[in-house]
PAZAKOL-625051 format. One line per field, with one value per residue (C-alpha): x negated, y negated, z. Coordinates in nm, 3 decimals, padded with zeros to 5 digits. Each point is the difference from the previous one (the first is absolute). Layout:
BEGIN
x <- X,...
y <- Y,...
z <- Z,...
//
This chain:
BEGIN
x <- -01.216,00.095,00.248,-00.277,-00.303,00.326,00.029,-00.411,00.066,00.243,-00.200,-00.264,00.189,00.143,00.351,00.103,00.047,00.292,00.139,00.025,00.078,00.337,-00.106,-00.324,00.160,00.271,-00.245,-00.215,00.242,00.144,00.164,00.164,-00.048,00.320,00.030,-00.372,-00.057,-00.170,-00.192,-00.203,-00.112,-00.233,00.150,00.352,-00.213,-00.155,00.318,-00.141,00.100,-00.186,00.029,00.159,-00.213,-00.286,00.232,00.002,-00.329,-00.114,00.230,-00.144,-00.348,00.115,00.150,-00.358,-00.139,00.231,00.007,-00.244,00.291,00.251,00.042,00.016,00.405,00.030,-00.212,00.156,00.336,-00.145,-00.152,00.297,00.208,-00.248,-00.005,00.366,00.118,-00.066,00.135,00.367,-00.216,-00.122,00.007,00.035,00.266,00.194,-00.030,00.178,00.277,00.046,-00.069,00.307,00.207,-00.060,00.147,-00.386,-00.026,-00.309,00.053,-00.039,-00.310,00.004,00.325,-00.063,-00.354,00.173,00.235,-00.292,-00.190,00.267,00.028,-00.344,-00.179,-00.109,00.193,-00.218,00.307,-00.018,00.315,-00.293,-00.166,00.341,00.060,-00.244,-00.014,00.314,-00.129,-00.342,-00.121,00.380,-00.219,-00.206,00.363,00.140,-00.290,00.063,00.321,00.106,00.165,00.205,-00.129,00.237,-00.130,-00.256,00.270,-00.040,-00.386,00.115,00.261,-00.307,-00.189,00.315,00.071,-00.319,-00.279,-00.271,-00.349,-00.198,00.086,00.247,-00.139,-00.324,00.158,00.232,-00.326,-00.261,00.315,00.052,-00.330,-00.083,00.269,-00.053,-00.411,00.043,00.123,-00.215,-00.205,00.055,00.366,00.006,-00.239,00.237,00.343,-00.165,00.140,00.321,-00.008,-00.106,00.296,00.289,-00.141,-00.012,00.376,00.072,-00.115,00.217,00.300,00.047,00.127,00.166,-00.037,-00.146,00.181,00.071,-00.237,-00.292,00.078,00.032,-00.393,-00.077,00.081,-00.186,-00.329,-00.124,00.213,-00.097,-00.387,-00.001,00.182,00.401,00.143,00.227,00.166,00.078,00.093,00.229,00.158,00.070,00.203,00.187,00.084,00.148,00.115,00.149,00.174,-00.343,-00.197,00.320,-00.045,-00.357,00.039,00.238,-00.147,-00.391,00.198,00.163,-00.337,-00.316,-00.193,-00.246,-00.286,00.110,-00.295,-00.171,00.284,00.145,-00.355,-00.003,00.417,00.128,00.134,00.327,-00.017,-00.090,00.321,00.221,-00.166,00.089,00.344,00.088,-00.135,00.266,00.259,-00.095,-00.043,00.265,-00.104,-00.043,-00.375,-00.285,-00.280,-00.080,-00.267,-00.178,-00.233,00.169,-00.062,-00.315,-00.108,00.206,-00.275,-00.320,-00.184,-00.397,-00.157,-00.383,-00.040,00.161,00.343,00.238,00.318,00.215,00.117,00.196,00.201,-00.065,00.142,00.312,00.136,-00.035,00.225,00.259,-00.031,-00.004,00.337,00.191,00.156,-00.133,00.329,00.243,-00.270,00.088,00.372,00.197,00.225,-00.215,00.188,-00.049,-00.146,-00.335,-00.273,-00.314,-00.082,-00.072,00.014,-00.355,-00.088,00.203,-00.002,00.151,-00.055,-00.081,00.119,-00.198,-00.145,00.236,-00.254,00.120,-00.238,-00.007,-00.066,-00.058,00.133,-00.113,00.158,-00.248,-00.010,-00.106,-00.275,-00.127,-00.074,-00.119,-00.228,-00.132,-00.054,-00.286,-00.126,-00.012,-00.219,-00.282,00.090,00.063,00.300,00.188,-00.002,00.147,00.263,00.058,00.056,00.245,00.217,00.033,00.058,00.281,00.119,00.084,00.078,-00.324,-00.133,-00.274,-00.232,-00.328,-00.179,00.128,-00.253,00.138,-00.332,-00.202,00.088,-00.182,-00.380,00.118,00.003,-00.293,-00.168,00.096,-00.120,-00.335,-00.092,00.041,-00.352,00.053,00.290,-00.139,-00.150,00.343,-00.041,-00.249,00.296,00.276,00.157,00.211,00.201,00.308,-00.195,00.197,-00.159,00.236,-00.014,-00.198,-00.037,-00.119,-00.075,-00.380,00.006,00.229,-00.230,-00.302,00.238,00.120,-00.408,-00.127,00.275,00.213,00.187,00.107,00.393,-00.094,00.310,00.026,00.239,00.091,00.262,00.003,00.261,-00.268,-00.370,00.193,00.115,-00.338,-00.163,00.242,-00.125,-00.300,-00.005,00.199,-00.229,-00.378,00.227,-00.070,00.135,00.081,00.322,00.164,00.287,00.186,00.026,-00.045,-00.315,00.262,00.207,-00.228,00.225,00.333,-00.350,-00.165,00.271,-00.010,-00.329,-00.264,-00.359,-00.328,-00.190,00.143,-00.285,00.085,-00.261,00.020,00.411,-00.046,00.017,00.238,00.245,-00.062,00.008,00.313,00.251,00.236,00.082,00.274,00.017,-00.379,-00.268,-00.398,00.167,-00.162,00.272,-00.013,-00.316,00.111,00.315,-00.194,-00.265,00.274,00.223,-00.383,-00.092,00.384,-00.078,-00.350,-00.062,-00.191,-00.390,00.088,-00.146,00.096,-00.319,00.010,-00.239,00.085,-00.089,-00.144,-00.045,-00.313,-00.066,-00.021,00.257,-00.148,-00.263,-00.058,-00.174,-00.081,00.097,-00.195,00.098,-00.283,00.268,00.205,00.308,00.035,00.069,00.389,00.030,-00.014,00.273,00.181,-00.013,00.083,00.340,00.070,-00.067,00.281,-00.161,-00.123,-00.147,-00.303,-00.195,-00.366,-00.179,-00.171,-00.393,-00.065,00.160,-00.183,00.003,00.264,00.038,00.266,00.006,-00.102,00.334,00.129,-00.340,00.031,00.353,-00.069,-00.323,00.141,00.288,-00.232,-00.264,00.303,-00.007,00.322,00.157,00.061,00.103,00.360,00.017,-00.295,00.134,00.315,-00.225,-00.149,-00.300,-00.136,00.297,-00.162,-00.333,-00.178,00.095,00.336,00.064,-00.119,00.218,00.289,-00.002,-00.042,00.293,00.207,-00.078,-00.200,-00.195,00.114,-00.292,-00.295,-00.253,-00.197,-00.237,00.043,-00.294,00.033,-00.255,00.035,00.054,-00.274,00.107,00.126,-00.333,-00.150,00.331,00.055,-00.376,-00.052,00.300,-00.046,-00.208,00.130,-00.181,00.052,00.078,-00.369,-00.050,-00.210,00.139,00.156,00.188,00.336,00.238,00.127,00.258,00.081,00.138,-00.027,00.205,00.169,00.181,00.089,00.374,-00.059,00.286,00.382
y <- 02.254,-00.366,00.026,-00.147,00.306,00.250,-00.101,00.028,00.346,00.105,-00.214,00.261,00.310,00.043,00.059,00.169,-00.378,00.014,00.255,-00.249,-00.318,-00.064,-00.285,00.108,00.285,-00.181,-00.234,00.269,00.242,-00.292,00.101,-00.343,-00.328,-00.150,-00.357,-00.102,-00.398,-00.019,-00.312,00.211,00.215,-00.149,00.277,00.186,00.372,-00.170,00.106,00.363,00.224,-00.138,-00.357,-00.009,00.175,-00.207,-00.309,00.111,00.103,-00.387,-00.126,00.216,-00.134,-00.396,00.117,00.123,-00.308,-00.190,00.181,-00.185,-00.300,00.232,00.219,00.341,00.048,-00.252,00.173,00.311,-00.124,-00.188,00.375,00.165,-00.188,00.019,00.337,00.059,-00.278,00.129,00.358,-00.066,-00.066,00.354,00.394,00.305,00.013,00.286,-00.288,-00.200,00.157,00.109,-00.396,-00.102,00.236,-00.158,-00.294,-00.163,-00.321,00.083,-00.322,-00.230,00.147,-00.249,00.192,00.322,00.006,-00.106,00.325,00.220,-00.115,00.020,00.444,00.068,-00.205,00.288,-00.114,-00.369,-00.203,-00.353,-00.246,-00.235,00.169,00.096,-00.352,-00.118,00.294,-00.150,-00.329,00.063,-00.257,-00.229,-00.249,00.037,00.022,-00.303,-00.214,00.125,-00.073,00.341,00.073,-00.124,-00.226,00.196,00.356,-00.054,-00.072,00.348,-00.117,-00.333,00.223,00.249,-00.282,-00.103,00.310,00.154,-00.087,00.030,00.052,-00.137,-00.316,00.044,-00.249,00.150,00.345,-00.173,-00.216,00.285,00.257,-00.249,-00.038,00.326,00.057,-00.253,-00.005,00.350,-00.161,-00.277,-00.200,-00.295,-00.008,00.008,-00.269,-00.208,00.103,00.020,-00.297,00.026,00.310,-00.063,-00.315,00.295,00.193,-00.312,-00.045,00.385,-00.026,-00.327,00.176,-00.242,00.172,-00.259,00.114,-00.203,-00.207,00.201,-00.210,00.083,00.340,00.029,-00.151,00.228,00.239,-00.171,-00.081,00.246,-00.196,-00.327,00.080,00.083,-00.359,00.056,-00.362,00.149,-00.321,-00.119,00.296,00.074,-00.361,00.049,00.328,-00.146,-00.332,00.219,00.255,-00.173,00.296,00.197,-00.142,00.159,00.303,00.015,-00.086,00.299,00.264,-00.033,-00.095,00.332,00.186,00.125,00.062,00.225,-00.008,-00.291,-00.229,00.319,00.086,-00.357,-00.270,00.036,-00.082,-00.329,-00.135,-00.013,00.397,00.062,-00.178,00.179,00.334,-00.155,-00.009,00.282,00.232,-00.251,00.095,00.369,00.159,-00.284,-00.018,00.283,00.035,-00.304,00.139,-00.056,00.183,-00.110,00.328,00.089,-00.280,-00.026,00.358,-00.088,-00.282,00.139,00.254,00.022,-00.145,00.081,00.082,-00.275,-00.055,-00.234,-00.094,00.193,-00.320,00.251,00.067,-00.394,-00.160,00.203,00.014,-00.383,00.006,00.151,-00.216,-00.300,00.091,00.038,-00.322,-00.185,-00.109,00.315,00.163,-00.261,00.013,00.110,00.244,00.216,00.137,00.353,-00.081,-00.167,00.145,00.132,00.247,00.037,00.333,00.070,-00.197,-00.032,-00.168,00.238,00.004,00.321,-00.036,00.309,-00.005,-00.305,-00.194,-00.130,00.050,-00.217,00.274,-00.061,00.320,-00.027,00.212,00.352,-00.172,-00.326,00.210,00.229,-00.367,-00.171,00.291,00.021,-00.391,00.073,00.289,-00.194,-00.347,-00.090,00.241,-00.279,00.079,00.258,-00.226,-00.302,00.250,00.147,-00.379,-00.082,00.263,-00.116,-00.328,00.107,00.308,-00.268,-00.324,-00.174,-00.357,00.145,-00.292,00.094,-00.205,00.171,00.319,00.282,00.177,-00.214,-00.325,-00.089,00.151,-00.205,-00.318,00.060,00.120,-00.344,-00.174,00.157,-00.076,-00.382,-00.064,00.000,-00.221,-00.317,-00.121,-00.130,-00.234,-00.177,-00.169,-00.068,-00.363,-00.174,00.025,00.301,00.346,00.247,00.373,00.257,00.343,-00.065,00.395,00.024,-00.401,00.065,-00.302,-00.249,00.024,-00.056,-00.292,-00.143,-00.007,-00.188,-00.224,-00.033,-00.315,00.113,00.193,00.384,00.213,00.310,00.194,00.348,00.185,00.298,-00.045,00.254,-00.221,-00.363,00.250,00.098,-00.345,-00.155,00.254,-00.127,-00.358,00.062,00.197,-00.201,-00.374,-00.045,-00.355,00.139,00.088,00.305,-00.023,00.358,-00.137,00.049,-00.141,-00.012,-00.285,-00.221,-00.251,00.194,-00.079,-00.311,-00.186,-00.332,00.050,00.087,00.137,-00.106,00.341,00.334,00.308,00.351,00.202,00.399,-00.079,-00.101,00.336,00.086,-00.204,00.121,00.374,-00.001,-00.263,00.069,-00.236,00.053,00.339,00.072,00.057,-00.103,-00.293,-00.297,-00.186,00.029,-00.131,-00.366,00.022,-00.016,-00.191,-00.287,00.055,-00.109,-00.304,-00.146,-00.023,-00.115,-00.338,-00.233,00.059,00.338,00.363,00.311,00.305,00.247,00.358,00.318,00.248,-00.083,00.156,00.009,-00.200,00.099,00.271,00.265,00.111,00.375,00.148,00.285,00.206,00.306,00.153,00.175,00.183,00.164,00.058,-00.394,00.068,00.121,-00.339,-00.150,00.226,-00.076,-00.394,00.016,00.199,-00.229,-00.312,-00.197,-00.327,00.085,00.282,00.074,00.219,00.197,00.176,00.344,00.023,00.263,00.194,-00.282,-00.290,-00.246,-00.302,-00.333,-00.315,-00.221,-00.143,00.404,00.107,-00.324,00.098,00.338,-00.060,-00.280,00.249,00.296,-00.244,00.014,00.389,00.203,-00.151,-00.335,00.185,00.047,-00.409,-00.076,00.202,-00.221,-00.279,-00.198,-00.161,-00.197,-00.131,-00.358,-00.021,-00.338,-00.192,00.179,-00.147,-00.364,00.036,00.115,-00.337,-00.250,00.153,-00.026,-00.315,-00.186,-00.280,-00.047,00.238,-00.011,00.259,-00.003,00.309,00.334,00.259,00.382,00.240,00.399,-00.058,00.134,00.411,00.100,00.129,00.135,00.209,00.126,00.072,00.250,00.180,-00.067,-00.190,-00.265,-00.073,-00.135,00.220,00.054,00.197,-00.323,-00.045,-00.419,-00.201,00.183,-00.344,-00.298,00.050,-00.294,-00.318,-00.350,-00.266,-00.314,-00.240,-00.357,-00.190,-00.379,-00.067,00.077
z <- 03.799,-00.211,-00.293,-00.254,00.108,-00.072,-00.319,-00.038,00.122,-00.278,-00.266,00.133,-00.025,00.272,-00.018,00.323,00.163,-00.193,00.187,00.337,-00.200,-00.251,-00.082,-00.179,-00.094,-00.201,-00.131,-00.155,-00.115,-00.201,-00.355,-00.050,-00.159,00.088,00.099,-00.027,-00.113,-00.362,00.130,00.187,-00.309,-00.297,-00.204,-00.022,00.033,00.310,00.217,00.086,00.335,00.168,-00.064,00.380,00.160,-00.143,00.090,00.386,00.052,-00.108,00.250,00.215,-00.048,00.008,00.335,00.085,-00.097,00.231,00.285,00.188,00.029,00.162,00.325,00.014,00.051,-00.291,-00.233,00.080,-00.095,-00.359,-00.025,00.038,-00.249,-00.305,00.033,-00.005,-00.238,-00.332,00.093,-00.210,-00.331,00.084,00.033,-00.205,-00.235,00.300,00.257,-00.171,-00.094,00.360,00.120,-00.249,00.136,00.329,-00.141,00.007,-00.175,-00.239,-00.232,00.228,00.220,00.298,00.065,-00.106,00.189,00.347,-00.052,-00.069,00.304,00.242,-00.134,-00.053,00.304,00.165,00.356,00.006,-00.154,00.117,-00.075,-00.065,-00.260,-00.186,00.019,-00.183,-00.251,-00.118,-00.036,-00.079,-00.345,00.020,00.115,-00.342,-00.181,00.193,-00.175,-00.289,-00.012,00.005,00.410,00.228,00.286,00.226,-00.105,00.291,00.269,00.145,00.072,00.206,00.195,00.074,00.156,00.187,00.139,00.137,00.211,-00.249,00.096,-00.305,-00.249,-00.250,-00.226,00.007,-00.103,-00.283,-00.126,-00.003,-00.159,-00.282,-00.040,-00.087,-00.205,-00.241,00.024,-00.156,-00.315,-00.013,00.242,-00.194,00.029,00.330,00.073,-00.265,00.246,00.355,00.104,-00.144,00.245,00.277,-00.039,-00.044,00.277,00.239,-00.125,00.059,00.320,00.070,-00.076,-00.297,-00.306,-00.229,-00.335,-00.313,-00.218,-00.314,-00.213,00.188,00.067,-00.405,-00.047,00.210,-00.262,-00.255,00.182,-00.284,-00.260,00.141,00.047,-00.417,-00.067,00.054,00.063,00.286,00.166,-00.401,-00.108,00.344,-00.025,-00.375,00.096,00.317,-00.230,-00.264,00.255,00.317,00.136,-00.050,00.329,00.195,-00.143,00.039,00.401,00.024,-00.178,00.183,00.375,-00.070,-00.175,00.080,-00.378,-00.049,-00.231,-00.201,-00.080,-00.124,-00.254,-00.134,00.034,-00.419,00.008,-00.018,00.355,-00.158,-00.079,00.324,00.120,-00.278,00.190,00.278,-00.023,-00.229,00.364,00.177,-00.192,-00.096,00.331,00.196,00.341,00.046,00.087,00.144,-00.191,-00.386,-00.190,-00.273,-00.006,-00.342,-00.166,00.122,-00.129,-00.298,-00.053,-00.049,-00.190,-00.066,-00.287,-00.040,00.338,00.154,00.094,-00.194,-00.024,-00.245,-00.189,-00.253,00.300,00.166,-00.319,-00.039,00.380,-00.072,-00.308,00.188,00.325,-00.290,-00.110,00.344,00.082,00.285,00.035,-00.015,00.308,00.203,-00.045,00.327,-00.160,-00.186,-00.300,-00.036,-00.348,00.135,-00.298,00.124,-00.255,-00.398,-00.168,00.066,00.360,00.299,00.383,00.266,00.354,00.189,00.346,00.246,00.326,00.079,-00.296,-00.296,-00.252,-00.347,-00.297,-00.381,-00.217,-00.345,-00.234,-00.126,-00.345,00.200,00.172,-00.234,-00.250,00.302,00.035,-00.377,00.033,00.298,-00.138,-00.375,00.172,-00.256,-00.227,-00.293,-00.188,00.165,00.325,-00.301,-00.045,00.332,00.170,-00.281,00.034,00.392,-00.107,-00.192,00.229,00.293,-00.219,00.105,-00.188,-00.292,00.112,-00.174,00.258,00.309,00.031,00.182,00.024,00.265,-00.056,00.305,-00.164,-00.387,00.216,00.168,-00.281,-00.178,00.307,-00.001,-00.375,00.204,-00.098,-00.380,-00.005,00.170,-00.289,-00.085,00.301,-00.162,-00.217,00.232,-00.110,00.242,00.297,-00.057,-00.110,-00.077,-00.010,-00.284,00.175,00.332,00.039,00.379,00.095,-00.075,-00.237,00.139,00.349,-00.190,-00.179,00.383,00.138,-00.283,-00.043,00.355,-00.084,-00.342,-00.022,-00.106,-00.081,-00.119,-00.214,-00.099,-00.152,00.278,00.265,00.173,-00.011,00.076,00.324,00.105,-00.113,00.233,00.267,-00.048,00.002,00.370,00.136,-00.160,00.064,-00.402,-00.148,-00.292,-00.104,-00.193,-00.208,-00.219,-00.393,-00.350,-00.178,-00.286,00.144,00.212,-00.068,00.253,00.277,-00.121,-00.209,00.221,00.186,-00.297,00.085,-00.070,-00.049,-00.050,00.030,-00.224,00.162,-00.146,-00.028,-00.372,-00.117,00.271,-00.103,-00.374,00.134,00.226,-00.093,-00.240,-00.222,-00.281,00.141,-00.077,00.228,-00.178,-00.157,-00.130,00.007,00.408,00.027,-00.207,00.162,00.341,-00.113,-00.106,00.349,00.165,-00.251,00.063,00.390,-00.014,00.054,-00.272,00.153,00.122,-00.146,-00.064,00.148,-00.137,00.059,-00.140,-00.238,-00.344,-00.352,-00.188,-00.316,-00.266,00.068,-00.256,00.148,00.111,00.272,00.107,00.357,00.132,00.288,00.250,00.120,-00.288,00.203,00.033,-00.359,00.123,00.151,-00.315,-00.203,00.349,-00.072,-00.355,00.058,00.321,-00.101,-00.155,-00.050,-00.333,-00.205,00.102,-00.245,00.037,-00.272,00.158,-00.115,00.271,00.291,00.209,-00.233,-00.200,-00.188,00.063,-00.099,00.228,00.177,00.088,00.093,00.295,00.075,00.073,00.208,00.193,00.127,-00.004,00.265,00.237,00.112,00.016,00.316,-00.222,-00.346,00.061,-00.007,-00.208,-00.299,00.039,-00.085,-00.335,00.139,-00.324,-00.266,-00.131,-00.091,00.091,-00.332,00.030,00.351,-00.130,-00.333,00.225,00.243,-00.336,-00.129,00.314,00.093,-00.282,00.080,00.380,00.126,-00.003,00.075,00.340,00.015,-00.179,00.010,00.014,00.181,00.074,00.441,00.211,00.111,-00.332,-00.141,00.340,00.030,-00.381,-00.089,00.197,-00.170,-00.362,-00.265,-00.161,-00.347,-00.351,-00.305,-00.032,00.347,00.130,00.400,00.043,00.229,00.082,-00.181,00.228,00.275,00.076,-00.103,00.150,-00.163,00.131,-00.202,00.129,-00.094,-00.153,-00.085,00.015
//
């Protein structure tokens, strides 16, 4: 009976087969989730006790698909290897405890599974099967940069030693196809040529190791796919630290690495190199395997049913790694005072089962606060207060543009609104165009498409946004450039090379709401300083193009809001308490009915419309701050006759009415339904003189 048929028997409830098939019993009676690669799951909670069982079943299904390409002897070899290769990840707690007492290596499952096979294989123990279990998966790890070619020497030695009656090349190709295609058929197709190349080298006895940058590049494949410029960063680091390359050669030549890509693809290359050096220092050449499994399990959590990087822990870890000087790590004689911790986080290297595991150990206070931040996501001011505590506890930079919670979702939202922002492309002048606060980069993409010969530049105050945009640029081969900079001091970037168009799409209200000027947010002097900064770097004939929120004229108009769900009145009460931009008031006319000044109503409604997940961000932003007339008066006050108004118009943006009117009735003082207040202003000014 085939291994796959035995699995089907167990799934149908015939557990009697477990008595005669130890490998199947260990897979089935599994209450361990150790050593599972998070890259294989969309949700953290998807790591069930049957995950390994299901994976082995998939490998055997692939084997059945390719069975026709193998001889019966080759098929049987691959089937046995697949059946036993994952057992060290399984077994119930009592069994695993016995295995540990016997010294079986359960953390390096290749070795542990081979040891278990030798004990339990019912007298059918073959040196070949044991060799292939011990080395299975190493070819994929070599391509990823995790393993050394020399780990496969035993395969070459077996072929040389024995007069084999099968084609080892066929066996290795089939084995690796099953292992990899069970995870992803696309992945197998992508790396198949490299696998075949490595198999040829092994069977020829050629085991030259890769250069460190080649192996590291394999470890960074996900980061590179996400836009990391590996070559540039590696060259910068080795130029700044000439001894770094030799150090990496020494570490990589000695060690196999486990779970590196899944654990560190969201970190910068410099952070990965520091962790490798720390592991090497701490384990002091006692072992030949370094595992990042604890790092991997630290970095992920479930958010809204999806696996996400735990950005709270990631930033805190990055902060500690940034504080450790590379120069100190690279010293030949390390002093005892190498600081690998702070009050709330420690980097430890634990040696167990002949493997060095890198661990991040958070204090109880830090763990509790991080859990509180995760639990309060989408809870408005509670979440914001939790984040402030997190900033203070770890001494992180307080940058309101670095959205801890769901930053990738925020950038995605920014990109989704591009259809409303494209109108600004009609007002572009000159050759050098600057997008202030480019968000997810969608507007720069549109600018590049329409004006391929112009120079497109993006400026953002957030280091994290710039890093993400740089990755997007590399990933998608964009021509535009991005720089970290402050809109209140553009002369620092463009003082010697003025620009022709400055675009501010949904960013002026963020400058007003987040940037502290003279120690105060929601400060009109912030906007005056920003516009002076822009005018200063603008060529004559250049333009400032604004698309943003607008207040309604006359400002003393009163409007009524009737909530179709009376419970939503509480959202208005919360809003009036939480919003700090200005005082927002209402008069209660009934439990479901209030009256407000039109711009207070506008301010509330255009936060209310985004829903609870966006509330914690939107409550921080004052969307309306000038009427159209006040905007014109401001620019005349600042620049007098040096400008001309090219365009000024305002309107209700599409989507607001469709989203709000099912929730509220919007009425005048007499209770008659009226149009919602205008949401959006388009203002374009042109510099006509210095």
